VOBA-1610 file (N, C-alpha, C; in pm, whole numbers, padded with zeros to 5 digits, always signed):
BEGIN
Unk+14150+16225+14562Unk+14153+16335+14466Unk+14227+16288+14341Unk+14167+16312+14228Unk+14229+16273+14102Unk+14310+16389+14047Unk+14423+16356+13990Unk+14509+16458+13931Unk+14495+16455+13780Unk+14500+16570+13721Unk+14497+16576+13574Unk+14627+16519+13521Unk+14617+16453+13410Unk+14739+16397+13348Unk+14819+16509+13285Unk+14948+16503+13307Unk+15038+16603+13250Unk+15110+16541+13132Unk+15153+16623+13041Unk+15227+16571+12926Unk+15135+16501+12828Unk+15183+16392+12774Unk+15109+16321+12671Unk+14990+16246+12725Unk+14993+16202+12849Unk+14882+16123+12901Unk+14891+15980+12852Unk+14777+15922+12826Unk+14772+15783+12783Unk+14815+15770+12639Unk+14844+15648+12599Unk+14870+15623+12457Unk+15009+15572+12431Unk+15039+15562+12307Unk+15163+15504+12262Unk+15275+15602+12282Unk+15395+15566+12277Unk+15447+15440+12228Unk+15474+15333+12333Unk+15395+15321+12435Unk+15407+15205+12522Unk+15453+15233+12663Unk+15476+15358+12698Unk+15513+15388+12835Unk+15648+15332+12873Unk+15662+15304+13002Unk+15791+15260+13054Unk+15837+15129+12992Unk+15745+15044+12948Unk+15785+14915+12892Unk+15868+14933+12765Unk+15846+15041+12694Unk+15912+15061+12566Unk+16009+15177+12566Unk+16024+15242+12677Unk+16098+15367+12681Unk+16238+15357+12621Unk+16308+15249+12647Unk+16446+15240+12602Unk+16466+15147+12482Unk+16358+15101+12420Unk+16371+15010+12306Unk+16402+15087+12178Unk+16494+15037+12098Unk+16520+15101+11969Unk+16397+15088+11878Unk+16381+15183+11789Unk+16270+15182+11694Unk+16290+15070+11591Unk+16194+14978+11580Unk+16209+14866+11487Unk+16150+14893+11349Unk+16121+15019+11316Unk+16053+15050+11189Unk+16128+14997+11067Unk+16261+14995+11073Unk+16336+14950+10956Unk+16370+14800+10960Unk+16315+14728+11059Unk+16347+14585+11072Unk+16314+14503+10947Unk+16199+14521+10882Unk+16174+14443+10760Unk+16280+14467+10653Unk+16323+14592+10638Unk+16427+14623+10539Unk+16561+14563+10581Unk+16591+14570+10712Unk+16717+14514+10761Unk+16722+14363+10735Unk+16612+14293+10769Unk+16608+14149+10745Unk+16614+14118+10596Unk+16549+14199+10513Unk+16553+14176+10367Unk+16697+14182+10317Unk+16775+14273+10371Unk+16915+14284+10330Unk+17005+14180+10394Unk+16964+14125+10507Unk+17051+14034+10582Unk+17026+13887+10552Unk+16903+13849+10518Unk+16871+13707+10495Unk+16920+13660+10359Unk+16974+13539+10352Unk+17014+13484+10223Unk+16893+13473+10129Unk+16912+13507+10004Unk+16801+13510+09909Unk+16745+13373+09876Unk+16821+13266+09902Unk+16773+13132+09865Unk+16699+13061+09980Unk+16681+13126+10092Unk+16613+13060+10203Unk+16464+13044+10180Unk+16399+13148+10130Unk+16253+13149+10122Unk+16205+13177+09980Unk+16083+13133+09953Unk+16018+13161+09824Unk+15946+13295+09839Unk+16018+13402+09831Unk+15961+13535+09849Unk+16008+13598+09978Unk+15968+13723+10000Unk+16011+13792+10123Unk+15942+13733+10246Unk+16014+13728+10358Unk+15954+13674+10481Unk+15855+13774+10541Unk+15769+13722+10625Unk+15678+13805+10704Unk+15752+13838+10833Unk+15756+13964+10867Unk+15823+14009+10990Unk+15715+14067+11082Unk+15700+14008+11200Unk+15603+14054+11298Unk+15680+14102+11420Unk+15646+14222+11468Unk+15722+14285+11575Unk+15629+14330+11687Unk+15666+14301+11811Unk+15599+14360+11925Unk+15706+14412+12021Unk+15668+14443+12143Unk+15762+14500+12239Unk+15870+14403+12283Unk+15842+14273+12271Unk+15933+14172+12325Unk+16010+14094+12219Unk+15955+14085+12099Unk+16006+13984+12006Unk+15986+14028+11860Unk+16078+13982+11777Unk+16064+13993+11632Unk+16049+13850+11581Unk+15942+13824+11507Unk+15918+13691+11452Unk+15940+13698+11302Unk+16024+13607+11252Unk+16055+13600+11109Unk+15997+13469+11057Unk+15905+13479+10960Unk+15840+13360+10903Unk+15855+13365+10752Unk+15923+13264+10699Unk+15945+13257+10555Unk+15875+13139+10493Unk+15829+13158+10372Unk+15762+13050+10297Unk+15870+12963+10234Unk+15869+12835+10269Unk+15961+12741+10207Unk+15907+12702+10070Unk+15996+12678+09975Unk+15948+12628+09846Unk+15872+12497+09868Unk+15768+12475+09792Unk+15688+12354+09807Unk+15774+12232+09785Unk+15779+12142+09884Unk+15860+12021+09868Unk+15796+11927+09765Unk+15879+11848+09699Unk+15831+11753+09600Unk+15831+11615+09662Unk+15720+11546+09651Unk+15708+11412+09707Unk+15765+11310+09609Unk+15826+11206+09663Unk+15879+11098+09581Unk+15774+10992+09552Unk+15657+11003+09617Unk+15552+10904+09596Unk+15493+10919+09456Unk+15469+10808+09392Unk+15413+10812+09257Unk+15269+10858+09257Unk+15193+10823+09360Unk+15051+10855+09361Unk+15019+10994+09417Unk+15120+11068+09461Unk+15097+11202+09515Unk+15078+11301+09401Unk+14970+11375+09406Unk+14946+11475+09302Unk+15033+11597+09330Unk+15043+11682+09230Unk+15125+11803+09244Unk+15069+11895+09352Unk+14938+11886+09379Unk+14876+11974+09477Unk+14878+11915+09617Unk+14905+11787+09632Unk+14898+11721+09761Unk+15035+11668+09801Unk+15095+11734+09899Unk+15226+11692+09948Unk+15206+11622+10081Unk+15255+11499+10094Unk+15237+11426+10220Unk+15298+11501+10339Unk+15235+11482+10456Unk+15281+11549+10577Unk+15427+11517+10607Unk+15468+11393+10585Unk+15607+11354+10614Unk+15705+11431+10525Unk+15666+11459+10401Unk+15753+11535+10310Unk+15767+11678+10361Unk+15657+11738+10405Unk+15662+11873+10461Unk+15749+11876+10587Unk+15728+11778+10675Unk+15805+11772+10800Unk+15954+11759+10769Unk+15987+11679+10670Unk+16127+11663+10631Unk+16187+11792+10578Unk+16111+11865+10497Unk+16159+11992+10444Unk+16182+12093+10556Unk+16090+12098+10652Unk+16105+12189+10766Unk+16227+12151+10849Unk+16243+12022+10877Unk+16358+11975+10957Unk+16490+12006+10886Unk+16493+11984+10755Unk+16616+12013+10678Unk+16649+12161+10685Unk+16550+12247+10662Unk+16573+12391+10668Unk+16619+12432+10807Unk+16553+12382+10908Unk+16585+12420+11046Unk+16729+12384+11080Unk+16771+12263+11046Unk+16907+12217+11079Unk+17014+12285+10995Unk+16992+12299+10865Unk+17097+12354+10779Unk+17115+12504+10796Unk+17013+12573+10844Unk+17023+12719+10859Unk+17049+12763+11002Unk+17050+12669+11097Unk+17060+12706+11239Unk+17176+12800+11270Unk+17301+12771+11233Unk+17410+12864+11270Unk+17389+13004+11212Unk+17347+13012+11088Unk+17326+13144+11026Unk+17208+13216+11092Unk+17100+13142+11121Unk+16985+13205+11187Unk+17023+13258+11324Unk+17105+13183+11399Unk+17149+13228+11531Unk+17233+13355+11520Unk+17320+13361+11420Unk+17404+13480+11399Unk+17317+13601+11365Unk+17223+13583+11274Unk+17134+13692+11235Unk+17049+13736+11354Unk+16998+13640+11431Unk+16917+13673+11549Unk+16999+13753+11650Unk+17125+13716+11672Unk+17210+13790+11766Unk+17231+13933+11719Unk+17256+13951+11589Unk+17275+14085+11535Unk+17147+14167+11550Unk+17033+14106+11519Unk+16905+14177+11528Unk+16872+14211+11673Unk+16901+14118+11765Unk+16873+14145+11906Unk+16957+14262+11955Unk+17081+14268+11913Unk+17167+14380+11951Unk+17115+14510+11890Unk+17069+14505+11767Unk+17022+14624+11696Unk+16887+14674+11748Unk+16793+14581+11775Unk+16656+14620+11807Unk+16614+14596+11952Unk+16699+14531+12032Unk+16666+14509+12172Unk+16550+14413+12195Unk+16529+14322+12100Unk+16420+14224+12110Unk+16474+14087+12072Unk+16416+13984+12129Unk+16450+13847+12088Unk+16398+13824+11947Unk+16459+13729+11878Unk+16415+13694+11743Unk+16371+13549+11744Unk+16254+13525+11689Unk+16200+13390+11676Unk+16185+13359+11528Unk+16199+13231+11496Unk+16194+13189+11356Unk+16082+13090+11333Unk+16028+13096+11215Unk+15927+13000+11174Unk+15924+12993+11023Unk+15853+12894+10974Unk+15837+12879+10830Unk+15690+12853+10799Unk+15657+12873+10675Unk+15525+12840+10625Unk+15547+12744+10509Unk+15476+12631+10514Unk+15488+12531+10408Unk+15347+12495+10363Unk+15320+12520+10237Unk+15190+12483+10181Unk+15076+12540+10265Unk+15093+12666+10312Unk+14990+12733+10390Unk+14990+12702+10539Unk+15074+12611+10583Unk+15081+12575+10725Unk+15200+12646+10790Unk+15174+12714+10902Unk+15277+12788+10973Unk+15336+12701+11083Unk+15470+12690+11085Unk+15541+12612+11187Unk+15643+12704+11253Unk+15627+12724+11385Unk+15722+12806+11460Unk+15827+12715+11522Unk+15953+12759+11517Unk+16060+12681+11578Unk+16062+12705+11728Unk+16086+12827+11767Unk+16080+12866+11908Unk+16032+13010+11911Unk+15962+13045+12014Unk+15927+13185+12035Unk+15889+13205+12180Unk+15886+13331+12219Unk+15867+13365+12359Unk+15725+13341+12407Unk+15713+13303+12530Unk+15586+13306+12602Unk+15612+13402+12718Unk+15558+13521+12708Unk+15590+13628+12801Unk+15482+13636+12909Unk+15521+13635+13037Unk+15420+13649+13143Unk+15360+13790+13139Unk+15230+13796+13165Unk+15159+13923+13165Unk+15080+13931+13295Unk+15103+14034+13370Unk+15034+14053+13497Unk+14899+14116+13471Unk+14794+14063+13532Unk+14662+14122+13519Unk+14584+14100+13648Unk+14490+14187+13673Unk+14401+14174+13787Unk+14261+14156+13732Unk+14195+14049+13775Unk+14062+14019+13727Unk+13964+14016+13844Unk+13847+14067+13820Unk+13740+14060+13920Unk+13673+13923+13909Unk+13587+13893+14004Unk+13527+13759+14010Unk+13456+13717+13881Unk+13379+13802+13814Unk+13313+13755+13692Unk+13412+13708+13584Unk+13524+13779+13571Unk+13626+13739+13473Unk+13697+13611+13518Unk+13723+13598+13649Unk+13786+13476+13700Unk+13695+13356+13679Unk+13563+13377+13693Unk+13468+13267+13671Unk+13473+13218+13527Unk+13491+13310+13432Unk+13503+13269+13292Unk+13625+13179+13275Unk+13738+13220+13330Unk+13860+13140+13319Unk+13843+13005+13389Unk+13783+13006+13508Unk+13764+12882+13583Unk+13669+12786+13509Unk+13569+12840+13441Unk+13480+12755+13363Unk+13557+12687+13250Unk+13646+12759+13184Unk+13728+12700+13078Unk+13820+12591+13133Unk+13873+12613+13252Unk+13959+12512+13315Unk+13875+12391+13355Unk+13762+12415+13422Unk+13676+12305+13467Unk+13622+12222+13351Unk+13601+12286+13236Unk+13548+12216+13118Unk+13657+12142+13041Unk+13783+12160+13082Unk+13893+12092+13015Unk+13941+12162+12889Unk+13892+12284+12864Unk+13937+12361+12748Unk+14080+12411+12771Unk+14112+12440+12898Unk+14244+12490+12934Unk+14291+12419+13060Unk+14424+12410+13076Unk+14481+12343+13194Unk+14488+12433+13315Unk+14492+12564+13292Unk+14508+12658+13403Unk+14443+12790+13365Unk+14436+12880+13462Unk+14383+13013+13431Unk+14470+13083+13327Unk+14602+13064+13336Unk+14692+13126+13238Unk+14662+13073+13098Unk+14646+12942+13083Unk+14611+12885+12953Unk+14476+12935+12906Unk+14380+12946+12998Unk+14246+12994+12963Unk+14252+13139+12914Unk+14334+13219+12981Unk+14348+13358+12938Unk+14412+13367+12800Unk+14516+13287+12778Unk+14580+13285+12646Unk+14481+13239+12539Unk+14401+13137+12567Unk+14301+13087+12474Unk+14199+13196+12442Unk+14155+13268+12545Unk+14057+13375+12528Unk+14113+13488+12442Unk+14238+13524+12466Unk+14301+13630+12387Unk+14312+13587+12240Unk+14352+13461+12216Unk+14359+13412+12077Unk+14223+13417+12011Unk+14121+13374+12081Unk+13986+13373+12026Unk+13939+13514+11996Unk+13961+13605+12090Unk+13921+13745+12068Unk+13997+13804+11950Unk+14127+13776+11942Unk+14207+13827+11830Unk+14160+13774+11697Unk+14123+13647+11694Unk+14076+13585+11570Unk+13947+13650+11521Unk+13856+13677+11614Unk+13726+13731+11576Unk+13727+13884+11564Unk+13829+13948+11614Unk+13834+14094+11609Unk+13950+14146+11526Unk+14009+14064+11441Unk+14130+14102+11368Unk+14109+14228+11284Unk+13996+14238+11214Unk+13972+14357+11132Unk+13967+14482+11220Unk+13898+14474+11333Unk+13889+14587+11424Unk+14027+14621+11482Unk+14103+14518+11522Unk+14236+14542+11578Unk+14328+14607+11475Unk+14320+14566+11349Unk+14403+14627+11245Unk+14364+14773+11224Unk+14235+14802+11230Unk+14188+14940+11219Unk+14241+15023+11336Unk+14242+14964+11455Unk+14294+15032+11573Unk+14445+15057+11559Unk+14520+14958+11510Unk+14665+14976+11490Unk+14692+15088+11390Unk+14614+15093+11283Unk+14629+15197+11182Unk+14603+15334+11244Unk+14499+15343+11325Unk+14468+15470+11391Unk+14580+15510+11486Unk+14638+15414+11558Unk+14747+15445+11651Unk+14870+15495+11575Unk+14898+15435+11458Unk+15011+15482+11377Unk+14987+15625+11332Unk+14863+15657+11295Unk+14830+15793+11252Unk+14848+15891+11368Unk+14805+15852+11489Unk+14824+15937+11607Unk+14973+15958+11632Unk+15053+15852+11620Unk+15198+15865+11639Unk+15257+15963+11538Unk+15213+15952+11411Unk+15262+16042+11306Unk+15225+16186+11338Unk+15099+16208+11376Unk+15054+16344+11409Unk+15128+16398+11530Unk+15149+16313+11629Unk+15221+16355+11750Unk+15364+16398+11715Unk+15429+16324+11626Unk+15568+16355+11591Unk+15577+16485+11508Unk+15468+16520+11437Unk+15467+16643+11358Unk+15431+16765+11442Unk+15376+16744+11560Unk+15330+16853+11645Unk+15443+16923+11717Unk+15407+17021+11799Unk+15507+17096+11874Unk+15584+17003+11969Unk+15710+17022+11980Unk+15795+16941+12066Unk+15799+17002+12206Unk+15824+16917+12305Unk+15842+16965+12441Unk+15715+16980+12521Unk+15604+16921+12473Unk+15480+16931+12552Unk+15473+16821+12653
//
């Protein structure tokens, strides 16, 4: 016998997984006020989910010492050096900011940079996700493993999610926008339902 859902039913803000998490809505503003202004060429991109806050800042374009390098073409070694320098010189401050943010928002903080359009992550979470798959879905994962596309079912699932996200990004953004609108409408409605 099926029971009717009581209360809100399905939907955001995430059920038990998010029940006790602080609201991260002001995180971009908090980071804007907390990060040193000379770290990045412009405001950083702040990405937030239930587990992690990712901070990605654009590093100023490094200048190559090579005579034959054009202004538009920066050698990979120069980019790698700029990333390594930023990572090492900012580590203590980044750790302090991450600790403050983790205390404030209840999420881990990961750092990355973007250099000349290339995104480099320093460290970030790989969170286990429990799922149950029927045989047709398991066969898809096993085919990816057998073909050498992935090392394991977990890698195959991660690869599949990345591929789906890449090809469905416009639809996913539309869905996120709709969910935010539902959250707004829910918060404006009668309380105590």
